C-alpha positions in Angstrom: 0.3 0.0 0.1 2.8 2.1 1.0 4.0 1.6 -2.8 1.1 3.1 -4.0 0.7 6.5 -2.1 4.7 7.0 -2.5 5.2 6.5 -6.4 1.4 7.6 -7.1 1.6 4.4 -9.7 -1.4 3.0 -10.1 -3.0 -0.7 -8.5 -2.0 -2.7 -11.3 1.8 -1.3 -12.6 3.1 -2.1 -8.3 5.5 -4.5 -8.1 5.0 -8.7 -7.8 7.4 -8.8 -5.1 4.3 -7.1 -3.1 1.6 -9.4 -3.7 -1.0 -9.7 -6.0 -2.3 -5.7 -6.5 -5.9 -7.5 -6.2 -5.1 -8.9 -3.6 -3.1 -5.3 -1.6 -5.6 -3.4 -3.5 -8.4 -4.6 -1.1 -7.1 -5.4 1.5 -6.8 -1.8 1.0 -10.4 -0.8 1.1 -10.8 -2.8 3.5 -8.8 -1.4 6.1 -10.4 1.8 4.4 -13.5 1.0 5.2 -13.2 -0.6 9.1 -11.7 3.1 10.0 -8.2 2.1 10.1 -5.6 4.8 8.7 -8.6 7.8 9.6 -8.0 5.8 13.6 -4.0 5.8 13.0 -4.1 9.6 12.6 -6.4 9.6 14.7 -3.8 8.4 17.1 -0.6 10.2 16.2 -2.5 13.2 16.6 -3.8 12.5 20.2 0.3 11.2 20.9 1.7 14.5 19.2 -1.0 16.6 21.3 -0.4 15.2 24.4 3.4 15.8 24.2 2.5 19.4 22.7 4.7 18.3 19.4 0.6 19.2 17.3 -0.1 22.2 15.4 -2.9 21.7 13.6 -2.5 25.7 12.1 -1.0 24.3 9.8 -2.5 21.6 8.2 -2.6 21.4 4.4 -4.6 19.2 2.3 -3.2 18.7 -1.3 -5.6 18.8 -3.6 -3.1 18.0 -7.1 -5.5 18.2 -10.3 -4.1 16.1 -13.5 -5.8 17.4 -16.7 -6.3 14.8 -19.1 -6.3 15.5 -23.3 -10.1 15.9 -24.5 -9.7 13.2 -26.0 -8.7 10.6 -23.1 -12.9 11.8 -22.3 -13.7 10.9 -25.5 -14.5 14.2 -27.1 -13.2 15.3 -30.2 -14.1 18.7 -31.6 -13.0 19.3 -35.0 -14.7 22.9 -36.9 -15.8 24.1 -33.7 -18.3 21.4 -33.4 -18.0 19.7 -29.3 -18.8 16.2 -30.3 -18.4 12.9 -27.4 -18.1 9.6 -28.2 -18.9 6.3 -25.9 
């Protein structure tokens, strides 16, 4: 799971040495749905706050956007007319 978020690669691109990508993805989804990652983050924040090391005024969320070419969405531009194919 760490490889996926560290590299930004797709699940299907995951090296075989980590096991079947579908198995790793399913385990990630199960843990996400069970709230495991949220609980870990809450625990880390609570521990940091207890030590006086938490400064939540500096929290930031990355909202990176990747633009795709219009053909990637099935839209074709021709002579100022936009058509969408399916």
